[in-house]
C-alpha positions in Angstrom: -0.9 21.8 48.0 -3.7 20.9 45.9 -5.9 23.5 47.2 -8.5 23.3 44.2 -9.1 19.8 45.1 -10.3 20.5 48.6 -13.2 22.3 49.7 -12.1 24.9 52.5 -15.6 26.2 52.7 -14.6 29.6 51.8 -13.1 32.1 49.3 -11.8 35.5 49.6 -14.6 38.3 50.8 -16.1 39.8 47.7 -13.6 40.8 45.0 -13.4 40.9 41.4 -10.8 38.6 40.1 -9.4 38.7 36.3 -9.3 35.7 34.2 -6.1 33.8 34.7 -4.3 33.2 31.3 -1.0 31.6 30.1 1.1 29.8 33.0 -1.4 31.1 35.6 -4.5 29.2 34.2 -2.4 26.3 33.4 -1.1 26.0 37.1 -4.7 26.8 38.3 -5.7 24.0 36.2 -3.2 21.4 37.1 -4.1 21.8 40.6 -7.6 20.3 40.2 -8.2 16.5 40.2 -11.3 14.5 38.9 -15.1 15.9 38.7 -14.9 15.8 34.9 -18.3 14.5 34.6 -19.7 17.0 36.8 -18.0 19.7 35.0 -19.3 18.4 31.9 -23.2 18.5 33.3 -22.5 21.9 34.4 -21.5 23.3 31.4 -24.3 21.7 29.4 -26.7 23.0 32.1 -25.5 26.6 30.8 -26.7 26.4 27.6 -30.0 24.2 28.6 -33.4 25.7 27.6 -34.9 27.2 30.8 -38.6 27.5 31.5 -38.7 31.0 30.0 -37.0 30.2 26.9 -39.5 27.0 26.4 -42.5 29.3 26.8 -41.5 31.8 24.4 -40.2 34.6 26.6 -36.7 35.9 27.2 -34.8 35.0 30.6 -35.3 38.0 33.0 -32.4 37.0 35.2 -29.1 35.3 35.3 -28.8 31.5 35.1 -28.1 30.0 38.2 -25.9 26.7 38.8 -26.1 24.8 41.9 -22.9 22.8 43.3 -24.4 20.7 46.2 -22.3 18.6 48.8 -21.1 18.2 52.5 -18.4 20.4 53.4 -15.0 19.0 52.5 -16.3 17.4 49.5 -14.8 19.5 47.1 -17.8 21.6 46.1 -15.9 25.1 46.2 -13.0 23.5 44.3 -15.3 22.4 41.5 -17.0 25.9 41.5 -13.7 27.6 41.2 -12.6 25.3 38.4 -15.6 25.9 36.5 -15.1 29.6 37.0 -11.8 29.2 35.6 -13.0 27.2 32.4 -15.6 29.9 31.8 -13.5 33.1 32.5 -13.2 33.9 28.6 -16.9 33.8 28.4 -17.5 36.5 30.9 -14.7 39.2 30.4 -16.1 41.5 33.0 -14.6 39.2 35.9 -15.5 36.9 38.8 -17.4 38.2 41.8 -16.9 36.1 44.7 -18.9 36.2 48.2 -19.1 33.8 51.1 -22.8 33.5 52.3 -21.6 31.7 56.0 -19.5 32.6 58.6 -17.0 30.2 60.0 -19.2 29.7 63.0 -22.2 28.8 60.7 -23.9 31.9 61.2 -25.8 33.4 58.0 -23.9 36.5 56.5 -26.5 39.4 56.0 -27.6 40.2 52.6 -26.8 43.6 53.2 -23.2 43.2 53.9 -22.4 40.6 51.0 -24.2 42.9 48.6 -21.8 45.8 49.9 -18.8 43.9 49.5 -19.6 43.1 45.8 -20.3 46.7 45.2 -17.2 47.6 46.6 -15.2 45.1 44.4 -16.9 46.4 41.6 -15.8 50.1 42.7 -19.6 51.2 42.9 -20.1 53.4 45.9 -22.8 52.7 48.1 -24.4 55.0 51.0 -23.3 54.0 54.5 -26.0 52.6 56.5 -28.1 51.8 53.2 -30.4 48.8 53.6 -30.5 45.2 51.9 -33.0 46.5 49.3 -31.1 49.6 48.3 -27.9 47.8 48.1 -29.3 44.9 46.1 -30.9 47.1 43.5 -27.4 49.0 43.4 -25.7 45.7 42.8 -28.7 44.8 40.2 -27.8 48.4 38.2 -24.1 47.7 38.4 -24.2 44.2 36.7 -27.0 45.3 34.2 -24.6 46.2 31.5 -21.7 43.7 32.5 -21.2 40.2 31.7 -19.7 38.8 34.9 -19.8 35.4 36.8 -20.9 35.4 40.5 -19.7 32.5 42.7 -21.4 32.4 45.9 -20.1 30.0 48.4 -21.6 28.2 51.2 -25.1 29.4 50.7 -27.8 28.6 53.4 -31.0 28.9 51.5 -32.5 30.8 48.7 -33.4 33.9 50.6 -29.6 34.5 50.6 -28.9 34.0 46.9 -32.2 35.7 45.4 -31.7 39.3 46.2 -27.9 39.0 44.8 -29.0 37.6 41.3 -28.4 40.0 38.4 -31.4 40.9 36.3 -29.6 40.0 33.3 -29.3 36.8 31.4 -25.8 37.9 30.2 -24.3 37.3 33.9 -24.0 34.0 35.4 -24.4 32.6 38.8 -22.5 29.4 40.5 -24.2 28.7 43.8 -22.5 26.2 46.3 -24.6 24.9 49.0 -25.4 22.0 51.1 -28.5 21.3 49.7 -31.1 22.4 47.3 -32.2 26.1 47.0 -35.9 25.9 47.0 -37.5 28.9 46.0 -35.3 29.7 42.8 -36.7 28.5 39.8 -35.1 26.3 37.2 -32.2 24.9 39.3 -30.8 21.8 38.8 -28.5 20.7 41.6 -25.2 19.0 40.8 -24.9 16.9 43.9 -21.2 15.9 44.7 -20.3 12.6 46.7 -17.0 11.2 46.8 -14.3 11.4 44.1 -13.8 8.4 41.7 -11.2 6.0 42.7 -8.5 7.2 40.0 -8.9 10.7 41.1 -8.9 9.9 44.9 -5.5 8.0 44.4 -4.1 11.0 42.2 -5.2 13.4 45.0 -3.5 11.0 47.6 -0.1 10.9 45.4 0.1 14.7 45.3 -0.6 15.2 48.8 1.6 12.5 50.0 4.3 12.2 47.6 4.5 9.5 44.6 7.1 6.9 46.0 5.0 5.1 48.7 1.7 5.3 46.8 3.2 3.5 43.6 5.3 0.9 45.8 2.0 0.0 47.5 -1.0 0.8 45.3 -3.5 -1.6 47.2 -2.8 0.1 50.4 -3.2 3.5 48.6 -6.9 2.0 47.4 -7.6 1.0 51.0 -6.8 4.1 52.4 -9.0 5.8 49.9 -11.8 3.4 50.7 -11.2 4.1 54.4 -11.5 7.9 53.6 -14.8 7.3 51.6 -12.8 9.2 48.7 -13.5 12.4 50.6 -11.3 15.2 49.1 -10.8 16.8 52.6 -10.0 13.6 54.3 -7.7 12.5 51.7 -5.9 15.7 51.7 -5.3 15.3 55.7 -4.1 11.7 55.2 -1.9 12.8 52.4 -0.3 15.7 54.7 0.3 13.1 57.6 2.2 10.7 55.3 4.1 13.5 53.9 5.3 14.5 57.3 6.2 11.0 58.1 8.2 9.5 55.5 8.8 6.2 57.3 5.2 5.7 57.9 3.3 2.9 56.0 0.3 3.9 53.9 -1.2 0.5 54.9 -0.9 1.2 58.8 -2.7 4.6 58.1 -5.5 2.8 56.1 -6.1 0.4 59.0 -5.9 2.8 61.8 -8.7 5.2 60.2 -10.7 2.1 59.3 -10.5 1.1 62.7 -11.6 4.3 64.4 -15.4 3.2 64.3 -16.3 5.6 66.9 -16.0 8.6 64.6 -19.0 9.1 62.6 -17.3 10.5 59.4 -14.5 9.8 57.2 -13.0 13.4 57.7 -13.7 13.1 61.6 -11.5 9.8 61.5 -8.5 11.3 59.6 -8.7 14.5 61.4 -8.5 12.5 64.7 -5.5 10.7 63.6 -3.7 14.0 62.4 -4.3 15.6 65.6 -3.2 12.6 67.8 0.0 12.9 66.8 0.5 16.8 67.4 2.7 17.7 70.7 0.6 19.4 73.5 1.5 22.7 72.5 0.8 22.5 69.0 -2.6 20.8 69.5 -3.5 23.7 71.7 -2.4 26.3 69.2 -4.8 24.3 66.6 -7.9 24.2 68.8 -7.8 27.8 69.5 -7.5 28.8 66.0 -11.4 27.9 65.9 -11.6 31.4 67.7 -10.1 33.0 64.8 -12.4 36.1 63.2 -13.4 35.3 59.8 -11.6 32.1 59.9 -8.5 33.7 58.7 -5.4 33.9 61.2 -2.0 35.4 60.8 1.0 35.0 63.3 0.0 37.6 65.6 -3.5 36.3 65.9 -2.4 32.8 66.5 0.2 34.0 69.0 -2.3 35.8 70.9 -4.7 32.9 71.2 -2.3 30.6 72.4 -0.2 33.0 74.4 3.1 32.1 72.9 5.7 33.9 70.8 5.1 34.9 67.3 7.9 33.1 66.3 6.2 30.2 67.8 3.1 30.7 66.2 4.8 31.1 62.8 6.6 27.8 63.1 3.1 26.2 64.2 1.0 27.5 61.2 3.6 26.2 58.8 3.5 23.0 60.5 -0.1 23.0 60.2 -0.4 24.0 56.4 2.1 20.9 55.7 -0.5 18.5 57.4 -3.3 20.2 55.4 -5.0 21.7 58.6 -4.6 25.3 57.3 -4.6 26.7 54.1 -2.2 29.4 53.2 -3.9 32.3 51.8 -2.8 34.4 48.5 -2.2 37.5 50.4 0.4 40.6 50.6 0.6 39.5 54.3 1.3 36.1 55.9 -2.0 34.5 57.1 -3.9 31.3 56.9 -7.6 29.9 56.2 -9.1 27.5 58.8 -10.9 25.1 56.1 -14.4 25.4 57.3 -15.0 21.8 57.3 -12.3 21.6 60.2 -13.9 24.4 62.3 -16.7 22.2 64.0 -14.3 19.6 64.7 -11.8 22.1 66.4 -14.5 23.9 68.4 -15.9 20.5 69.7 -12.2 19.7 70.9 -11.9 23.2 72.5 -15.2 22.9 74.1 -14.3 19.5 75.4 -10.6 20.2 76.4 -10.2 23.5 77.4 -12.0 25.4 80.4 -14.3 28.2 79.5 -12.0 30.6 81.4 -9.1 29.4 79.4 -11.0 30.1 76.2 -12.3 33.6 77.4 -8.8 34.4 78.4 -7.7 33.5 74.7 -10.5 35.7 73.5 -9.4 38.8 75.5 -5.6 38.0 74.5 -6.5 38.2 71.1 -8.6 41.4 71.4 -5.9 43.1 73.4 -3.3 42.2 70.7 -5.5 43.5 67.8 -6.2 46.9 69.8 -2.3 47.4 70.0 -2.1 46.6 66.3 -4.4 49.0 65.5 -3.1 51.4 67.5 0.4 51.0 65.9 -1.5 50.9 62.4 -2.8 54.6 63.3 0.6 55.8 64.9 2.2 54.8 61.7 0.6 57.6 60.1 2.2 60.1 62.3 5.9 58.7 61.5 6.4 60.9 58.6 7.4 63.8 60.5 4.0 65.9 60.3 2.3 64.3 63.3 2.4 65.2 67.1 5.6 64.2 68.5 3.8 62.1 71.2 2.3 60.0 68.6 5.7 59.3 66.9 7.3 58.4 70.6 4.5 56.2 71.0 4.8 54.4 67.9 8.7 54.1 68.3 7.9 52.7 72.1 5.7 49.7 71.0 7.7 46.4 70.8 9.2 45.7 67.4 7.0 42.9 66.6 3.9 45.5 66.5 5.6 48.4 64.7 4.7 48.9 61.1 7.9 49.8 58.9 5.9 52.5 57.3 2.5 54.2 56.5 1.9 52.0 53.4 3.1 48.9 55.3 0.2 49.8 57.7 -2.3 51.0 55.3 -2.0 47.3 53.3 -2.2 45.5 56.9 -5.5 47.5 57.6 -6.9 46.7 54.1 -6.0 43.1 54.0 -7.0 42.3 57.6 -10.1 44.5 57.2 -12.8 41.3 57.3 -11.1 39.6 60.0 -11.1 43.1 62.0 -14.5 43.8 61.5 -15.3 40.1 62.4 -13.4 40.5 65.5 -15.5 43.5 66.6 -18.8 41.8 66.0 -18.1 38.6 67.5 -16.5 40.5 70.5 -20.0 42.6 70.8 -22.1 39.4 70.4 -19.9 37.7 73.3 -21.3 40.0 75.8 -18.7 39.5 78.4 -15.9 41.4 77.2 -17.7 44.5 76.5 -14.7 46.8 77.8 -12.2 45.2 75.2 -14.8 45.7 72.6 -15.3 49.2 73.2 -11.4 49.8 73.0 -11.3 47.7 69.8 -14.1 49.8 68.1 -12.3 53.1 69.1 -9.1 51.7 68.0 -10.5 50.5 64.9 -12.4 53.8 64.0 -9.1 55.9 64.5 -7.1 53.7 62.3 -9.8 53.7 59.5 -10.0 57.5 59.8 -6.4 58.0 59.8 -5.7 56.0 56.8 -8.7 56.6 54.4 -10.6 59.9 56.0 -14.2 60.0 57.3 -15.6 59.8 54.2 -13.6 56.9 52.7 -14.2 55.0 55.7 -17.9 55.8 56.1 -19.6 52.6 55.3 -17.1 50.6 57.9 -17.9 53.2 60.3 -21.4 53.1 60.3 -21.4 49.4 61.2 -18.8 50.0 64.1 -21.2 52.9 65.5 -24.2 50.7 65.5 -22.2 47.9 67.4 -21.0 50.6 69.8 -24.7 51.4 70.2 -25.5 47.9 71.0 -22.8 47.8 73.7 -24.1 51.1 75.1 -27.5 50.0 75.2 -26.7 46.7 76.8 -24.7 48.2 79.5 -26.9 51.4 80.0 -24.1 53.7 79.1 -26.0 56.8 78.1 -23.1 59.1 77.2 -21.7 56.4 74.8 -25.2 55.9 73.6 -25.5 59.5 72.7 -22.2 59.6 70.9 -22.9 56.5 69.0 -26.6 57.9 67.9 -25.1 61.1 66.9 -22.5 59.4 64.5 -25.0 57.3 63.3 -27.1 60.4 62.4 -24.8 62.3 61.1 -24.0 59.4 58.4 -27.7 59.2 57.9 -27.9 62.8 57.2 -25.3 62.8 54.7 -26.7 60.2 52.6 -30.0 62.0 52.4 -31.9 59.8 55.1 -33.1 62.9 56.8 -36.0 61.4 58.6 -33.9 58.6 60.2 -31.3 61.1 61.3 -34.1 63.2 62.9 -35.3 60.2 64.8 -31.9 59.4 66.1 -30.7 63.2 66.9 -33.9 63.1 69.2 -32.9 59.9 70.6 -29.3 61.2 71.0 -30.8 64.2 73.0 -32.6 62.0 75.4 -29.5 60.2 76.1 -27.4 63.2 76.6 -29.7 64.5 79.0 -29.8 61.3 80.7 -26.2 61.5 81.0 -26.1 65.1 82.1 -23.3 65.8 79.0 -24.0 69.4 77.8 -21.8 68.8 74.6 -24.2 66.0 73.5 -27.3 67.7 74.3 -26.2 71.0 72.7 -24.9 69.1 69.6 -28.2 67.2 69.4 -30.3 70.1 69.8 -28.3 72.0 66.9 -28.5 68.7 64.7 -32.3 68.4 65.1 -32.6 72.0 63.7 -30.3 71.1 61.1 -32.5 68.0 60.1 -35.4 70.4 60.2 -33.7 72.7 57.9 -33.0 70.2 55.5 -36.9 69.2 55.6 -37.8 72.7 54.7 -39.6 73.3 58.2 -38.2 76.7 59.0 -40.1 77.2 62.1 -39.1 74.2 64.0 -35.5 74.6 62.7 -35.1 77.9 64.1 -36.8 77.0 67.3 -34.2 74.3 67.9 -31.4 76.3 66.9 -32.8 78.8 69.6 -32.7 76.0 72.1 -29.2 75.2 71.2 -28.2 79.0 71.3 -29.9 79.4 74.7 -27.6 76.7 76.2 -24.4 78.1 74.8 -25.2 81.5 75.9 -25.8 80.0 79.6 -22.3 78.4 79.2 -20.5 81.3 77.9 -19.4 79.5 74.5 -19.2 82.6 72.7 -17.8 81.1 69.4 -20.5 78.3 69.1 -23.1 80.9 70.1 -21.9 83.1 67.1 -22.1 80.4 64.8 -25.7 79.5 66.0 -26.8 83.0 65.4 -25.5 82.5 61.9 -27.5 79.3 61.5 -30.7 80.9 62.5 -30.1 83.8 60.3 -29.8 81.1 57.2 -33.3 79.8 58.4 -34.9 83.0 58.2 -33.5 83.9 55.0 -34.8 80.7 53.6 -38.1 81.7 55.0 -38.1 85.0 53.7 -38.1 86.8 57.1 -35.1 89.2 56.2 -35.5 91.5 59.1 -35.1 88.3 61.7 -32.3 86.8 59.4 -30.2 90.4 59.6 -30.8 90.9 63.3 -29.4 87.4 63.6 -26.3 88.0 61.4 -25.6 91.1 63.2 -25.3 89.2 66.4 -23.1 86.6 64.7 -20.7 89.4 63.5 -20.6 90.9 66.9 -20.1 87.4 68.6 -17.0 86.7 66.3 -15.8 90.0 66.9 -15.7 89.4 70.6 -14.2 86.0 70.1 -11.5 87.2 67.9 -12.2 85.3 64.9 -11.8 87.8 62.2 -12.2 85.0 59.4 -15.7 83.9 60.8 -16.6 87.9 61.2 -15.6 88.6 57.6 -17.8 85.5 56.2 -20.7 86.8 58.6 -20.4 90.1 57.5 -20.6 88.5 53.9 -24.0 86.5 54.6 -25.3 89.6 55.9 -24.5 91.6 53.0 -26.4 88.8 50.9 -29.5 89.1 52.8 -29.6 92.7 52.4 -29.3 92.4 48.9 -32.4 89.9 49.0 -34.2 92.2 50.9 -33.9 95.1 48.4 -31.3 97.2 50.3 -28.4 97.6 47.7 -26.8 100.5 49.4 -26.7 98.9 52.6 -25.4 95.7 51.0 -22.5 97.6 49.2 -21.4 98.9 52.5 -21.5 95.7 54.3 -19.8 94.1 51.7 -16.7 96.5 51.5 -16.7 96.1 55.4 -16.7 92.5 55.0 -13.6 93.0 52.2 -11.4 94.8 54.8 -12.0 92.2 57.4 -11.3 89.3 54.8 -8.2 91.0 54.2 -7.1 91.3 57.7 -7.9 87.5 57.7 -5.7 86.8 54.7 -8.5 84.9 53.4 -8.1 85.7 49.6 -10.5 83.3 48.4 -13.2 85.3 50.2 -11.8 88.5 49.4 -11.9 87.4 45.9 -15.7 86.4 46.3 -16.7 89.5 47.7 -15.0 91.5 45.2 -17.3 89.7 42.4 -20.2 90.6 44.7 -19.5 94.2 44.8 -19.0 94.0 41.1 -22.4 92.6 40.6 -24.0 95.1 43.0 -22.4 98.0 41.5 -23.7 97.2 38.0 -27.2 97.0 39.5 -26.6 100.4 41.2 -25.6 101.8 37.6 -21.6 102.2 38.2 -20.0 99.6 35.8 -16.7 101.3 35.7 -16.5 100.6 39.5 -17.8 97.0 39.1 -15.0 96.6 36.3 -12.3 97.4 39.0 -13.8 95.2 41.5 -13.8 92.4 39.0 -10.5 93.0 37.7 -9.3 92.8 41.6 -10.8 89.4 41.9 -9.2 88.1 38.6 -5.8 89.3 39.9 -6.4 87.2 43.2 -7.5 84.0 42.0 -7.1 84.1 38.2 -9.7 84.3 35.5 -10.2 80.8 35.3 -11.9 80.9 38.6 -14.0 84.0 38.1 -17.2 81.9 37.2 -16.7 79.6 39.9 -16.7 82.5 42.6 -19.5 83.9 40.9 -21.6 80.8 41.5 -20.3 80.6 45.0 -21.5 84.0 45.9 -24.9 83.0 44.9 -24.9 79.9 46.7 -26.4 81.0 50.4 -30.1 81.0 49.7 -30.6 81.3 46.0 -33.9 82.8 44.6 -33.8 80.0 42.1 -34.2 77.5 44.8 -36.3 79.3 47.3 -38.9 81.6 46.8 -38.0 84.8 48.3 -40.4 87.2 49.7 -40.3 91.0 49.2 -38.6 92.9 52.0 -42.1 94.8 52.3 -43.7 91.4 53.3 -41.2 90.9 56.3 -41.0 94.6 57.7 
């Protein structure tokens, strides 16, 4: 296919693409048809003196080239060809982003900036807003010479936050019209191809024989298609699939379809009319595919047909130019953006709303099962629970992944469509049960393959969607869970005030749901937020409320842990007497719960506080007791840390010989190279260098 000559109104989600070289570059170039005058003008516009240059100032930002035209006019293809030609001048690569969804909705700048940062391998905090992400993107591009292709922009407000603050970068924007608001931008507006280029494109799509045999008919068909690239590609695909059809007959049929307002609509109607009933239905329903990307499973679920039947149909559609194969490790196709409105109009006209909703439900159900299989694939190496392995083996063969690596690759490639499916399901509002199942399955699959930290940015967006559904459906238990998850991510990225507000809201939701776990967790987290803010009084108060609930419910292990957290807060505040009383309660609680390792750690912290309080002899005895319990727990790392603390305490008490013995024991446990790291660890609880430690007399 001459996909470089046809605008599909879409590129891959944000990605850095290396410059093509050699045969690859020649192949890409050979697929492009016409637009030489426009290419020359765009290249000249790069070197044109801008307003800043004329006024004697250095350009503060990247130059923006604008390609404007109707969907299907070849605007994206022109941008791609320009990027290919300029690749050698921008060694840091090509960044792509699409700024409009297939249904015409604007892509939030926050999401676009995050995708571009991911492509640059620049970490961005989960849940960060547009301003933070835009600033991170500008910083990342400050020292680079890169080319940005921003496709399908709606207006200047979408483009402006993404512009690099350096003239060494270049931005190529694709839009339907001018970007008013960005200074010094001259649009390159596209119409139809010139006649020679249009005939060449038609020849490539339909095959050379019939075009050369009847050049007048070919020119007539080009005229009927208004030299519109997408129309010519569809016409060529139709001719290619019908070797006996005459070019002149197709030209007449397209010309006579006066009821259609555009050449693209006329040619599409002609191509659609030749499809069988089942194939036409599958094609219509492809307009429901999330993110405009469809694989055989998605097509199968939407149409309610077999996966093999969906594969065959997609292959036929690709031959006709109705879908475009995507360069991907897994088989998937892109529905051209210029065809989506036509397909949706047909769906709304020919399919009952109940059928459309059923198709969406089937697609979501299939996606849930694939995600469950994707997660189960992480347990098939013999390390996971037997039940998970049996569950994976019990899935239909078509839904099973051969290996964990295959499942991870599927998750990576399909992630934009999976996230889009979740957003669309939540926005729909009528499929909330399936939407909740989808988000739960997606969360588990992401965590299983990437871990909580690696998947945090995606999880933040999913938790926000869960919160939307919970609020809409008045589900206080799920609302509390979503708020707690969001607050945890806020707290982890330093947005403590935002986390505190969400923890309080989660507490209200937990109480409304009569959920003791959520309320206890929220109260403890509120205390943690106040601790992070340095408000020791409020922190200890909220920890105390959580402790009272744990004690009332007989949850000894959690109560012992909370005694420790209260002890930490009192230590930070310099209230060593209160701190020691709480650590003593923590030790007793862990002892009753039978948690030897936790008991040893609590004794270790208690010894630390005694040392801060100026009681080295007591600290020495407590530390020795902690060593014994750590030995029982077989916690070698803790034993070594305590041996180093004993050595430091003995040195302060004037016993260097005993100190050397304990330090030697620590070295034998972990090796000399870990000694300094362990020393730093032993001083990490409430360091005097960080917080002002009051004297013991001031407390007692």
